[in-house]
C-alpha positions as CSV (number, residue, x, y, z in Angstrom):
1,M,0.0,0.0,0.0
2,S,2.9,2.4,0.8
3,A,4.4,1.7,-2.6
4,L,1.0,2.7,-4.2
5,F,0.9,6.0,-2.3
6,A,4.5,6.6,-3.2
7,D,3.6,6.2,-6.9
8,I,0.7,8.5,-6.6
9,R,2.9,11.1,-4.8
10,I,5.5,10.9,-7.6
11,A,2.8,11.2,-10.2
12,V,1.3,14.3,-8.6
13,M,4.8,15.9,-8.2
14,N,5.5,15.3,-11.9
15,L,2.2,16.9,-12.9
16,V,3.0,19.9,-10.8
17,E,6.6,20.1,-12.0
18,H,5.5,20.2,-15.6
19,G,2.7,22.6,-15.0
20,R,2.6,24.1,-18.5
21,R,2.2,20.7,-20.2
22,T,-0.3,19.7,-17.5
23,A,-2.4,22.8,-18.0
24,F,-2.4,22.3,-21.8
25,L,-3.5,18.7,-21.7
26,G,-6.0,19.4,-18.8
27,T,-7.6,22.2,-20.8
28,A,-7.9,19.9,-23.8
29,V,-9.5,17.2,-21.7
30,A,-11.8,19.8,-20.1
31,V,-13.0,21.2,-23.4
32,V,-13.7,17.7,-24.8
33,T,-15.6,16.8,-21.6
34,C,-17.6,20.1,-21.8
35,L,-18.6,19.4,-25.4
36,F,-19.6,15.8,-24.5
37,V,-21.8,17.1,-21.7
38,L,-23.4,19.8,-24.0
39,L,-24.1,17.3,-26.8
40,T,-25.5,14.7,-24.4
41,S,-27.6,17.3,-22.7
42,L,-29.0,18.6,-26.0
43,S,-30.1,15.0,-26.9
44,A,-31.6,14.6,-23.4
45,G,-33.4,18.0,-23.8
46,I,-34.9,17.0,-27.1
47,R,-36.1,13.7,-25.7
48,D,-37.4,15.5,-22.6
49,T,-39.4,17.8,-24.9
50,L,-40.8,14.8,-26.8
51,I,-41.8,13.0,-23.6
52,D,-43.2,15.9,-21.6
53,T,-44.5,18.3,-24.3
54,A,-45.4,16.0,-27.2
55,T,-47.1,13.4,-24.9
56,T,-49.3,16.3,-23.6
57,L,-50.1,18.0,-26.8
58,S,-50.1,15.3,-29.5
59,T,-50.2,11.9,-27.9
60,G,-50.3,10.0,-24.6
61,H,-47.6,7.5,-23.5
62,L,-50.1,5.0,-24.8
63,N,-53.0,5.6,-27.1
64,V,-56.1,3.6,-27.8
65,G,-57.3,4.8,-31.2
66,G,-58.5,3.1,-34.3
67,F,-60.8,3.4,-37.2
68,F,-64.5,3.0,-37.9
69,K,-65.4,2.0,-41.5
70,I,-69.0,2.7,-42.7
71,T,-68.1,1.2,-46.0
72,G,-65.1,-0.8,-47.2
73,G,-63.3,2.2,-48.7
74,Q,-64.3,4.9,-46.2
75,A,-62.6,5.1,-42.8
76,A,-62.7,7.6,-39.9
77,P,-60.3,7.9,-37.0
78,I,-62.8,7.5,-34.2
79,V,-63.5,5.2,-31.2
80,A,-67.2,4.5,-30.6
81,N,-68.5,4.0,-27.1
82,Y,-65.2,5.1,-25.6
83,E,-66.5,5.0,-22.0
84,T,-66.6,1.2,-22.3
85,V,-63.1,1.1,-23.7
86,Q,-61.9,3.3,-20.8
87,K,-63.2,0.7,-18.3
88,V,-61.2,-2.0,-20.0
89,V,-58.1,0.2,-20.0
90,L,-58.3,1.0,-16.3
91,R,-58.7,-2.7,-15.4
92,A,-55.8,-3.8,-17.6
93,V,-53.3,-1.0,-16.9
94,P,-52.9,-0.3,-13.2
95,E,-49.9,2.0,-14.1
96,V,-52.3,4.7,-15.4
97,D,-51.6,8.1,-13.9
98,F,-54.4,9.8,-15.8
99,M,-56.3,9.4,-19.1
100,V,-57.9,11.9,-21.5
101,Q,-60.0,11.6,-24.6
102,R,-59.1,13.6,-27.7
103,G,-61.0,14.1,-30.9
104,R,-59.1,13.6,-34.2
105,G,-59.7,15.4,-37.5
106,W,-58.4,17.4,-40.3
107,G,-59.9,20.5,-41.8
108,K,-59.5,23.9,-43.3
109,L,-59.3,27.0,-41.1
110,I,-60.8,30.0,-43.0
111,S,-60.6,33.7,-41.9
112,D,-61.2,36.9,-43.8
113,Q,-57.5,37.2,-44.6
114,G,-56.7,33.6,-45.7
115,S,-56.9,29.9,-44.9
116,I,-54.7,27.0,-43.8
117,Q,-55.0,23.3,-43.4
118,A,-54.6,21.9,-39.9
119,G,-55.0,18.9,-37.8
120,L,-57.9,19.2,-35.4
121,A,-57.5,18.0,-31.8
122,G,-60.7,17.9,-29.9
123,I,-60.2,18.7,-26.2
124,D,-62.2,19.0,-23.0
125,I,-59.9,21.6,-21.2
126,E,-61.6,21.0,-17.8
127,M,-60.5,17.3,-18.0
128,E,-56.9,18.1,-19.0
129,P,-54.5,18.2,-16.1
130,A,-51.3,18.9,-18.0
131,V,-52.0,21.1,-21.1
132,K,-52.0,24.3,-19.2
133,S,-48.5,23.7,-17.8
134,V,-47.1,23.0,-21.2
135,L,-48.6,25.8,-23.3
136,E,-47.6,29.4,-22.8
137,I,-50.6,31.6,-23.6
138,V,-49.8,35.0,-25.3
139,Q,-53.4,36.1,-25.9
140,G,-56.8,35.2,-24.4
141,N,-57.6,32.6,-21.8
142,I,-57.1,28.9,-22.3
143,D,-60.0,28.1,-19.9
144,D,-62.3,29.6,-22.5
145,L,-61.9,26.4,-24.5
146,A,-64.6,25.0,-22.1
147,Q,-67.1,27.2,-23.9
148,P,-68.9,25.9,-27.0
149,N,-67.3,26.4,-30.5
150,T,-64.0,27.7,-29.4
151,I,-60.5,27.1,-30.8
152,L,-56.8,27.6,-29.7
153,L,-54.3,28.7,-32.3
154,F,-50.6,29.0,-32.2
155,E,-48.7,32.2,-33.0
156,Q,-47.7,31.4,-36.5
157,Q,-51.2,30.2,-37.4
158,A,-52.8,33.3,-35.9
159,Q,-50.3,35.4,-37.9
160,K,-51.1,33.7,-41.2
161,L,-54.8,34.0,-40.6
162,S,-54.5,37.6,-39.2
163,L,-56.5,36.6,-36.1
164,K,-56.3,37.4,-32.5
165,A,-58.1,36.2,-29.4
166,G,-61.8,37.0,-29.6
167,D,-61.9,36.8,-33.5
168,S,-63.9,34.3,-35.4
169,L,-63.0,31.8,-38.1
170,T,-64.7,28.9,-39.9
171,I,-63.6,25.3,-40.0
172,S,-64.5,23.3,-43.0
173,A,-64.2,19.5,-43.3
174,Q,-65.9,16.4,-44.6
175,T,-68.0,14.3,-42.2
176,T,-67.5,10.6,-41.8
177,R,-70.1,10.0,-44.5
178,G,-68.2,12.2,-47.0
179,V,-70.5,15.3,-46.7
180,A,-68.9,18.7,-46.5
181,N,-69.7,20.6,-43.3
182,T,-68.6,23.8,-41.5
183,V,-68.6,25.2,-38.0
184,D,-67.9,28.7,-36.8
185,C,-65.5,29.1,-33.9
186,R,-64.2,31.9,-31.7
187,V,-60.5,32.1,-31.0
188,A,-60.3,31.5,-27.2
189,A,-56.5,31.8,-27.0
190,V,-53.3,32.1,-28.9
191,A,-50.4,30.1,-27.6
192,R,-46.6,30.4,-28.2
193,D,-45.2,28.1,-30.8
194,V,-43.6,24.9,-29.6
195,G,-41.6,24.0,-32.8
196,L,-42.8,21.4,-35.2
197,L,-45.4,20.2,-32.7
198,S,-47.5,23.4,-33.3
199,S,-46.8,23.9,-37.0
200,W,-49.9,21.9,-38.2
201,N,-52.0,21.3,-35.1
202,V,-54.8,23.3,-33.4
203,F,-57.1,22.6,-30.4
204,V,-60.8,22.9,-30.7
205,S,-63.5,22.2,-28.1
206,N,-64.7,18.7,-28.4
207,D,-68.3,19.8,-28.9
208,A,-67.2,21.9,-31.9
209,L,-65.4,18.9,-33.4
210,R,-68.4,16.6,-32.8
211,T,-70.7,19.2,-34.5
212,L,-68.3,19.5,-37.4
213,Y,-68.2,15.7,-38.0
214,Q,-71.8,15.1,-36.8
215,L,-70.7,12.6,-34.1
216,K,-72.5,11.4,-31.0
217,P,-71.3,12.4,-27.5
218,N,-70.0,8.8,-26.8
219,V,-67.6,9.0,-29.8
220,T,-64.0,10.3,-29.6
221,G,-60.8,10.1,-31.6
222,A,-58.5,8.4,-29.1
223,L,-57.9,7.7,-25.5
224,Q,-54.5,9.1,-24.5
225,I,-53.1,7.2,-21.5
226,H,-50.4,8.7,-19.3
227,V,-48.6,6.3,-17.0
228,K,-46.6,7.1,-13.9
229,P,-43.0,8.3,-14.7
230,R,-41.4,5.2,-13.3
231,D,-43.4,3.1,-15.8
232,V,-42.5,5.0,-19.0
233,P,-39.6,2.6,-19.8
234,K,-42.1,-0.4,-19.7
235,L,-44.4,0.9,-22.4
236,A,-43.8,-1.9,-24.8
237,G,-44.9,-4.6,-22.3
238,I,-47.9,-2.5,-21.1
239,A,-49.0,-2.0,-24.7
240,T,-48.9,-5.8,-25.4
241,R,-50.9,-6.4,-22.2
242,L,-53.5,-3.8,-23.1
243,R,-53.9,-5.1,-26.6
244,H,-54.5,-8.6,-25.2
245,A,-57.1,-7.2,-22.7
246,L,-59.0,-5.4,-25.4
247,E,-59.1,-8.6,-27.6
248,Q,-60.3,-10.5,-24.5
249,A,-63.1,-7.9,-24.1
250,G,-64.3,-8.7,-27.6
251,Y,-62.8,-5.8,-29.6
252,R,-61.3,-6.3,-33.0
253,M,-57.7,-5.1,-33.1
254,M,-55.6,-3.7,-35.9
255,E,-52.2,-5.3,-36.5
256,P,-49.4,-3.5,-34.7
257,D,-48.0,-0.7,-36.9
258,P,-45.4,1.7,-35.5
259,R,-46.7,4.7,-37.4
260,A,-48.8,7.8,-36.6
261,F,-52.6,7.2,-37.1
262,W,-52.8,9.6,-40.0
263,L,-50.2,7.6,-41.9
264,K,-52.5,4.5,-41.7
265,F,-55.4,5.8,-43.7
266,Q,-54.3,4.4,-47.0
267,T,-53.7,0.9,-45.5
268,V,-57.0,0.9,-43.7
269,T,-59.1,2.0,-46.7
270,R,-57.6,-0.8,-48.8
271,E,-58.6,-3.5,-46.2
272,D,-61.9,-5.3,-46.7
273,W,-63.7,-4.9,-43.4
274,T,-66.4,-2.6,-41.9
275,G,-67.2,-1.5,-38.4
276,Q,-64.8,-0.7,-35.5
277,K,-61.2,-1.8,-35.1
278,L,-59.1,-0.5,-32.2
279,D,-55.4,0.3,-32.4
280,V,-52.9,0.5,-29.5
281,T,-49.8,2.7,-30.1
282,T,-47.0,4.2,-28.0
283,W,-45.9,7.8,-28.1
284,E,-42.9,6.8,-30.2
285,D,-45.3,5.3,-32.8
286,E,-47.4,8.4,-33.0
287,L,-44.3,10.6,-33.3
288,S,-42.4,8.3,-35.7
289,Y,-42.5,11.0,-38.4
290,M,-40.5,13.2,-36.1
291,M,-38.1,10.7,-34.5
292,W,-35.8,10.6,-37.5
293,T,-34.6,14.1,-36.5
294,F,-33.8,12.9,-33.0
295,T,-32.0,9.9,-34.4
296,A,-30.0,12.0,-36.9
297,L,-29.0,14.4,-34.1
298,Q,-27.8,11.5,-32.0
299,G,-25.8,10.2,-34.9
300,L,-24.2,13.5,-35.6
301,S,-23.4,14.0,-31.9
302,F,-21.8,10.5,-31.7
303,L,-19.7,11.2,-34.8
304,L,-18.5,14.5,-33.5
305,M,-17.6,12.9,-30.2
306,L,-15.6,10.2,-31.9
307,I,-13.6,12.9,-33.8
308,L,-13.0,14.9,-30.6
309,L,-11.9,11.8,-28.7
310,A,-9.6,10.8,-31.5
311,I,-8.0,14.2,-31.5
312,M,-7.6,14.1,-27.7
313,I,-6.1,10.6,-27.8
314,A,-3.6,11.6,-30.4
315,G,-2.7,14.7,-28.4
316,I,-2.2,12.8,-25.2
317,M,-0.1,10.1,-26.8
318,N,2.1,12.6,-28.6
319,T,2.6,14.6,-25.4
320,L,3.4,11.5,-23.4
321,W,5.9,10.4,-25.9
322,I,7.7,13.8,-25.6
323,A,7.4,13.6,-21.8
324,I,8.8,10.0,-21.7
325,R,11.7,11.0,-24.0
326,E,12.5,14.0,-21.7
327,R,12.4,11.7,-18.7
328,T,14.3,8.7,-20.1
329,R,17.2,9.0,-17.6
330,E,14.7,9.4,-14.8
331,I,13.1,6.1,-15.9
332,G,16.5,4.4,-16.0
333,T,17.2,5.6,-12.5
334,L,13.9,4.3,-11.2
335,R,14.6,0.9,-12.8
336,A,18.1,0.8,-11.5
337,I,17.0,1.3,-7.9
338,G,14.6,-1.6,-8.1
339,M,11.3,-0.3,-9.6
340,Q,9.8,-3.0,-11.8
341,Q,8.4,-2.5,-15.3
342,T,4.8,-2.6,-13.9
343,G,5.7,0.1,-11.5
344,V,7.1,2.4,-14.2
345,A,4.0,1.8,-16.4
346,R,1.8,2.4,-13.4
347,L,3.5,5.7,-12.6
348,F,2.7,7.1,-16.1
349,L,-0.8,5.7,-16.0
350,F,-1.4,7.4,-12.6
351,E,-0.3,10.7,-14.2
352,A,-2.7,10.2,-17.1
353,G,-5.5,9.1,-14.9
354,M,-5.2,12.0,-12.5
355,L,-5.0,14.3,-15.5
356,G,-8.2,12.8,-16.9
357,V,-10.1,13.0,-13.6
358,L,-9.1,16.6,-13.0
359,G,-9.7,17.7,-16.6
360,A,-13.0,15.8,-16.8
361,A,-14.2,17.3,-13.5
362,A,-13.3,20.8,-14.7
363,G,-15.1,20.1,-18.0
364,V,-18.2,18.9,-16.2
365,I,-18.3,22.0,-14.1
366,L,-17.8,24.2,-17.1
367,G,-20.5,22.3,-19.1
368,G,-23.0,22.7,-16.2
369,I,-22.4,26.5,-16.1
370,V,-22.8,26.8,-19.9
371,I,-26.0,24.7,-19.8
372,F,-27.4,26.9,-17.0
373,L,-26.6,30.1,-18.9
374,I,-28.1,28.8,-22.2
375,N,-31.4,27.7,-20.5
376,A,-31.6,31.0,-18.6
377,A,-31.1,33.0,-21.8
378,R,-34.0,31.2,-23.6
379,I,-32.3,31.5,-27.0
380,H,-34.9,31.6,-29.8
381,V,-34.0,29.6,-32.9
382,P,-35.3,29.9,-36.5
383,I,-38.0,27.5,-37.8
384,S,-35.5,25.3,-39.6
385,V,-33.7,24.6,-36.3
386,Q,-37.0,24.0,-34.5
387,L,-37.4,20.9,-36.7
388,F,-34.5,19.4,-34.7
389,L,-35.1,20.9,-31.3
390,M,-38.9,20.3,-31.2
391,R,-39.4,23.8,-29.7
392,D,-38.7,27.4,-30.4
393,T,-36.0,27.9,-27.8
394,V,-32.8,25.9,-27.0
395,H,-33.4,23.6,-24.1
396,L,-30.6,21.5,-22.5
397,K,-31.3,18.9,-19.8
398,L,-28.4,18.1,-17.5
399,E,-28.7,14.7,-15.9
400,A,-26.6,13.3,-13.0
401,S,-25.9,10.1,-15.1
402,T,-24.4,12.4,-17.8
403,L,-21.9,13.9,-15.3
404,V,-20.8,10.5,-14.0
405,M,-20.6,9.0,-17.5
406,A,-18.6,12.0,-18.8
407,I,-16.0,11.7,-16.0
408,A,-15.8,7.9,-16.3
409,L,-15.6,7.9,-20.1
410,I,-13.0,10.7,-20.4
411,T,-10.8,9.2,-17.6
412,C,-10.9,5.8,-19.2
413,V,-10.1,7.2,-22.6
414,T,-7.2,9.2,-21.2
415,G,-5.8,6.2,-19.4
416,A,-6.2,4.1,-22.6
417,A,-4.3,6.7,-24.6
418,A,-1.5,6.6,-22.0
419,L,-1.3,2.8,-21.9
420,Y,0.9,2.1,-24.9
421,P,3.5,4.9,-24.2
422,S,3.6,3.8,-20.6
423,V,4.3,0.2,-21.5
424,R,7.0,1.2,-24.0
425,A,8.7,3.4,-21.4
426,A,8.7,0.6,-18.8
427,R,10.4,-1.8,-21.2
428,R,13.5,0.4,-21.6
429,K,16.6,-1.2,-20.2
430,P,18.0,0.7,-17.2
431,V,21.6,0.9,-18.6
432,D,20.3,2.3,-22.0
433,A,17.9,4.7,-20.3
434,M,20.5,6.1,-17.9
435,A,23.0,6.6,-20.8
436,H,20.4,8.5,-22.9
437,F,21.1,12.2,-23.6
438,G,18.7,14.8,-25.1
């Protein structure tokens, strides 16, 4: 044990003695660690947005939706007698935190100044425990969505239609029987954009959506199920269990298809069946059209980190080669007084390891400060960047696991980079090493 402490003491003294080189390498390690923390936190922030924001605005953790076909070639995204389906869900999924029912539709929003196409999400605002915490209202009052024939727009939509809270617009769509119908709505509120999630979607009161599509009160578009946070990683198993429970209750089920419901229309209309079929999906299925951006960003981050780590490894190895050459006679002396090859190798590895730990710790602290400043600044990004960030401001999420992983990874990489030079240094013959000059 005393020999180990002696090696550590020598390693610390060498780092202090060669302060300029130590500072240079430590800074390089800290910068790489800081970039690793930033990139990982960016990916975590996007995933956090998807889980928290998207599963509130667009989908639940799990969804029971489906289609009703009046004829073989005409399908509507509705769930009939949804109260009965709710009872089956509550029995089969004890992990439920809360559940809401949302209408689904697609229509044309028409104002005096223009028109846009938009997805229509029917909502009972009084039964929604999370929407108010996710949306930032810039005009009007979101609670007014409880009133008949009301609608919530997002900023860009309101700007295109030249509307503000209190104004009126007309929604035009085809009913489930293929008949054109319209309904007049008042703009109850205008919410701040949330990136791609708000670019094509609006909220209307459920009664307005039912009036537009001429649906009965016991009909909805989908049941959005939110499970407790600890159960989110288990969604695949819960979805399988729920699907089996619905089949046991006598419901016809669609084949599992990891796509958003609106991407299934073409497949459903080609199938030869009528009546109701239910579909169970996860939030990742419903947001599959967006997940490629998250995957692409993760791939780019991984590639960038590989490049940075390669540069860091090359720098550490080159610097250690120089240091070993400068200390060749020192190595020979240590070997001559009895230090074994493993001891010499361990000495250099201790130096590299301590350099990695200190540099990584500094990088983690620096990364944490940068993340705090970026989140506090609420930096707005253009629409093209919102496609990747899933929101209109930069949001980084720093997790404790990221800090531990960053220090462990960078320390291991630093030690691995020092391994080969250390072994080569330890293999020098004492006589040759002591006779070395330069």
